[in-house]
Structure formats: structure tokens, C-alpha cells
C-alpha positions as CSV (number, residue, x, y, z in Angstrom):
1,M,-6.7,-6.7,22.4
2,E,-9.1,-9.3,21.0
3,K,-9.1,-10.0,17.3
4,E,-12.2,-9.2,15.2
5,M,-11.1,-11.0,12.0
6,A,-13.3,-9.2,9.5
7,L,-12.9,-9.4,5.8
8,L,-10.8,-6.3,5.4
9,W,-9.1,-6.0,8.8
10,E,-7.5,-8.5,11.1
11,V,-7.5,-6.9,14.6
12,T,-9.6,-3.8,14.6
13,F,-10.9,-1.3,12.0
14,F,-8.9,1.5,13.7
15,E,-5.7,-0.5,13.4
16,F,-6.4,-1.1,9.7
17,L,-7.2,2.5,9.1
18,V,-4.1,3.8,10.8
19,V,-1.5,1.3,9.6
20,S,-2.8,0.3,6.1
21,V,-4.6,3.3,4.9
22,V,-2.9,6.3,6.6
23,I,0.7,5.1,6.9
24,G,0.7,2.6,4.0
25,G,-1.3,5.0,1.8
26,A,1.0,7.9,2.4
27,L,4.1,5.8,1.7
28,A,2.5,4.3,-1.4
29,Y,1.5,7.8,-2.7
30,A,5.2,8.7,-2.3
31,I,6.2,5.6,-4.2
32,G,3.8,6.5,-7.0
33,R,5.2,10.1,-7.1
34,S,8.8,8.9,-7.1
35,T,8.3,6.4,-9.9
36,A,6.5,9.0,-12.0
37,R,9.1,11.7,-11.4
38,S,11.9,9.3,-12.4
39,W,9.9,8.1,-15.4
40,S,10.2,4.5,-14.2
41,G,7.9,1.8,-15.3
42,W,4.8,0.3,-13.7
43,G,6.7,-2.9,-12.9
44,L,9.1,-1.1,-10.6
45,M,6.2,0.6,-8.8
46,V,4.5,-2.8,-8.3
47,F,7.7,-4.3,-6.9
48,Y,8.1,-1.4,-4.5
49,C,4.5,-1.8,-3.4
50,L,5.1,-5.5,-2.7
51,L,8.1,-4.5,-0.5
52,L,5.9,-2.0,1.3
53,T,3.2,-4.6,1.8
54,A,5.7,-6.9,3.6
55,A,6.7,-3.9,5.8
56,I,3.0,-3.0,6.6
57,R,2.3,-6.7,7.4
58,F,5.2,-6.6,9.8
59,L,3.8,-3.5,11.4
60,H,0.5,-5.3,11.9
61,F,2.3,-8.2,13.4
62,S,4.7,-6.4,15.7
63,L,2.4,-3.6,17.0
64,F,-1.1,-5.3,17.0
65,H,-0.3,-9.0,17.2
66,G,-1.6,-9.7,13.7
67,T,-0.4,-12.6,11.6
68,F,2.8,-12.7,9.7
69,F,4.1,-15.1,7.0
70,L,5.8,-17.4,9.6
71,P,5.0,-19.9,11.1
72,A,3.4,-21.8,8.2
73,A,0.1,-22.3,10.2
74,T,-0.7,-18.6,9.8
75,L,0.3,-18.3,6.2
76,P,-3.2,-18.5,4.6
77,T,-4.5,-15.8,6.9
78,A,-1.5,-13.6,6.5
79,L,-1.7,-13.9,2.7
80,H,-5.4,-12.9,2.7
81,Y,-4.7,-9.7,4.7
82,A,-1.5,-9.1,2.6
83,V,-3.6,-9.1,-0.6
84,I,-6.0,-6.6,1.1
85,D,-3.0,-4.4,2.1
86,F,-1.5,-4.7,-1.3
87,A,-4.7,-3.6,-3.0
88,V,-4.9,-0.5,-0.7
89,I,-1.2,0.3,-1.2
90,L,-1.4,-0.1,-5.0
91,A,-4.5,2.1,-5.2
92,F,-2.7,4.9,-3.4
93,A,0.5,4.4,-5.5
94,V,-1.5,4.6,-8.7
95,L,-3.2,7.8,-7.5
96,G,0.2,9.4,-6.7
97,R,1.6,8.3,-10.0
98,S,-1.4,9.5,-12.1
99,R,-1.5,12.9,-10.4
100,T,2.2,13.4,-10.8
101,R,2.3,12.2,-14.4
102,A,-0.7,14.5,-15.2
103,G,1.3,17.4,-13.8
104,Q,4.4,16.5,-15.8
105,M,2.4,16.2,-19.0
106,S,0.6,19.5,-18.6
107,R,3.9,21.3,-17.9
108,Q,5.7,19.6,-20.7
109,Y,3.0,19.9,-23.4
110,R,1.1,22.9,-22.1
111,F,-2.2,21.1,-21.6
112,E,-5.0,22.4,-19.6
113,R,-5.3,20.7,-16.2
114,A,-8.6,19.1,-15.5
């Protein structure tokens, strides 16, 4: 599989879509829901998203021959795509947290749901 090396994806768009958006997004949505349901802070959610980003980068590396954080020669490329993955993961986590927290607030305080 030849690398395309675009701005958002490293190997192919399909690989980015499946691993980062579908798998990473679903797990990040669950992170957001769980931190909202346990009334945990935003810092813990960001920490969990960082851990998930490392796991998603490992999936890119192991399944599709993407870059990982080692060796040091591939570190700048790996960090670039890790930031992209982190942004996608954090967006899904914020969506899950916001939707769950809105449901909690409407049940607790009898607000109308928008």
C-alpha cells in the first residue's frame, strides 16, 4: 500500500476514515459520555483522549504501516498526524459529553430539550 501523505491522512483517506473517524470517534464519544455521567472534569476527558490518540496512532502504525513515535526520525510526521487524530477524537468526545450533559440537565431541572 503506497502512502499518499496528505494533510489529514497518512496512508489513504479510507484508512483515516475507518480508524480515526469511525473507531476513534466511537470510542471518544463513549469517553465523553462516561466523563459526563460520572460528573468528571474536562481535564480527565482530555487525558483520556490523549491516551486514545496514542492507541489510534498505534493502530495506524500496526495495521497500515503508518508512522509511530519511534524511531526519532519519524517523530515530526507522527506528531503531525497525532495532532490531527487528537482533534478528531476531542471533537467526538466533546459531542458525547455535551449531549449527555444536556440530557442530565434536562432531567434534573425539567428543562425543555432543544
